[in-house]
C-alpha positions as CSV (number, residue, x, y, z in Angstrom):
1,M,23.4,-55.6,-21.7
2,D,25.6,-56.4,-19.0
3,P,26.0,-54.4,-15.9
4,L,29.4,-52.9,-16.4
5,S,28.6,-51.9,-20.2
6,A,25.2,-50.7,-19.0
7,L,26.9,-48.4,-16.2
8,V,30.0,-47.5,-18.9
9,S,27.2,-46.6,-21.6
10,A,25.2,-44.4,-19.1
11,L,27.7,-42.3,-18.0
12,L,29.4,-41.9,-21.5
13,G,25.8,-40.6,-22.8
14,G,25.3,-38.6,-19.6
15,A,28.4,-36.9,-19.9
16,T,27.8,-36.3,-23.6
17,A,24.8,-35.0,-23.5
18,G,26.0,-32.6,-20.7
19,L,28.2,-31.3,-23.7
20,K,25.1,-30.1,-25.8
21,T,23.7,-26.9,-24.9
22,T,20.2,-28.2,-25.1
23,V,19.5,-31.6,-23.3
24,A,16.2,-32.9,-21.7
25,D,16.1,-32.4,-18.3
26,A,15.2,-36.0,-17.5
27,V,18.3,-36.9,-19.2
28,K,20.0,-34.2,-16.8
29,D,18.3,-35.3,-13.9
30,G,18.9,-39.0,-14.6
31,Y,22.8,-38.0,-15.0
32,S,23.2,-36.2,-11.8
33,A,21.4,-39.4,-9.9
34,L,23.7,-41.6,-11.2
35,K,26.9,-39.4,-10.8
36,R,25.4,-38.5,-6.9
37,I,25.3,-42.5,-6.4
38,L,28.3,-43.3,-8.0
39,G,30.1,-40.7,-5.8
40,E,28.5,-41.8,-2.7
41,R,29.2,-45.3,-2.8
42,H,32.5,-46.0,-5.3
43,K,34.6,-43.1,-4.6
44,T,37.6,-44.0,-6.5
45,V,35.7,-43.8,-9.8
46,D,36.4,-40.1,-11.4
47,L,34.5,-38.8,-14.3
48,A,36.5,-35.8,-14.7
49,V,38.3,-37.1,-17.9
50,I,35.2,-38.5,-19.4
51,E,33.5,-35.2,-19.0
52,R,36.1,-33.2,-20.8
53,D,36.2,-35.7,-23.7
54,P,33.6,-38.5,-23.6
55,Q,34.6,-39.7,-27.0
56,E,38.4,-40.1,-25.7
57,T,38.8,-44.1,-26.4
58,D,41.7,-44.1,-22.8
59,A,39.3,-42.4,-20.8
60,R,36.4,-44.8,-21.9
61,Q,38.9,-47.7,-20.8
62,T,40.0,-46.2,-17.7
63,L,36.2,-45.5,-16.6
64,E,35.6,-49.2,-17.3
65,E,38.7,-50.5,-15.3
66,Q,37.5,-48.0,-12.3
67,L,34.0,-49.4,-12.5
68,R,35.2,-53.1,-12.4
69,N,37.8,-52.5,-9.6
70,S,35.3,-50.4,-7.4
71,G,33.0,-53.1,-7.6
72,A,30.3,-50.6,-9.0
73,A,28.9,-53.3,-11.6
74,T,27.7,-55.3,-8.7
75,D,26.1,-52.6,-7.3
76,S,22.3,-53.1,-8.2
77,E,20.6,-49.7,-7.4
78,L,23.5,-47.9,-9.5
79,V,22.9,-50.5,-12.1
80,V,19.2,-49.9,-12.1
81,Q,19.7,-46.2,-12.1
82,A,22.0,-46.7,-15.3
83,K,19.8,-48.4,-17.0
84,A,16.9,-45.7,-16.5
85,L,19.3,-42.9,-17.6
86,L,20.0,-45.3,-21.2
87,E,16.0,-45.6,-21.5
88,E,15.6,-41.4,-21.0
89,I,18.7,-41.0,-23.4
90,R,16.9,-43.5,-26.2
91,R,14.2,-41.2,-25.6
92,A,15.3,-38.0,-25.3
93,E,18.2,-37.7,-27.2
94,P,18.0,-40.8,-29.4
95,D,21.4,-39.7,-31.9
96,L,23.7,-40.2,-28.8
97,C,22.5,-43.9,-28.3
98,E,23.8,-44.9,-31.8
99,G,26.8,-47.0,-31.6
100,I,29.2,-45.0,-33.6
101,G,31.3,-48.0,-35.7
102,V,32.3,-46.1,-38.7
103,D,30.9,-42.7,-39.5
104,L,31.7,-41.2,-42.8
105,E,31.3,-37.9,-43.9
106,G,32.7,-36.5,-47.4
107,I,34.7,-39.0,-48.5
108,K,36.6,-38.5,-52.0
109,A,38.4,-41.9,-53.2
110,G,38.9,-44.4,-55.9
111,R,37.0,-47.2,-54.1
112,V,36.0,-47.2,-50.3
113,R,36.6,-50.5,-48.7
114,I,35.5,-51.1,-45.0
115,D,35.5,-54.6,-43.4
116,D,35.4,-56.3,-40.0
117,I,33.8,-53.5,-37.6
118,I,32.5,-54.2,-34.6
119,S,31.3,-51.3,-32.5
120,S,29.6,-50.9,-29.0
121,G,30.0,-47.3,-28.9
122,G,33.0,-45.5,-30.5
123,G,35.1,-46.5,-33.8
124,V,36.2,-44.5,-36.6
125,R,34.8,-41.1,-37.4
126,V,35.9,-39.6,-40.6
127,K,35.1,-36.4,-42.3
128,N,36.0,-34.9,-45.8
129,A,38.9,-37.3,-46.5
130,V,40.6,-37.1,-49.9
131,S,42.3,-40.0,-51.2
132,G,44.0,-40.6,-54.7
133,G,43.8,-44.2,-54.4
134,D,41.5,-46.5,-52.1
135,F,40.2,-45.6,-48.8
136,V,40.5,-48.8,-46.2
137,I,39.2,-49.1,-42.9
138,S,39.4,-52.4,-41.5
139,G,39.6,-54.3,-38.5
140,V,38.2,-51.8,-35.8
141,R,37.0,-53.0,-32.5
142,A,35.5,-50.2,-30.3
143,G,33.6,-50.2,-27.0
144,G,33.7,-52.7,-24.1
145,K,37.7,-54.2,-23.7
146,A,38.5,-54.1,-27.4
147,Q,41.2,-51.8,-28.8
148,M,40.5,-49.7,-31.2
149,S,43.0,-51.1,-33.9
150,G,41.2,-49.5,-37.1
151,K,43.9,-48.6,-39.9
152,S,43.2,-46.5,-43.2
153,K,45.8,-46.3,-45.9
154,R,46.1,-45.3,-49.0
155,R,46.9,-47.8,-52.0
């Protein structure tokens, strides 16, 4: 994983974990340490938006841009801390590490077609959708620089 992706993933994972009522202390501590280093060295990076809603696509893109512009991805200590946090999250909160891609629940449709999905976090979540015809999700790009362009349509 490249340094910028590691930073984005670790910060989003830490922010997401912070919204849960029960989070492993190692994850909390790792996220706090990452935030402290980031705040000391890269003051232009604002985590407030992702801490309110880590799944917000615009917030993720803004965070990535701020990290890139601040030079955070070239800060080796920060990247090492981010990778350590990702390992803690994988160990203690494995459900947070899943790249969403497509997450469907309770779909009722004549046919469901899903194609051309690339995800490194984020994507499409659908719950309890009902379609009188086909339910189609295609062309989704999520995470990284990719813009979400997922479409669902009723045929």
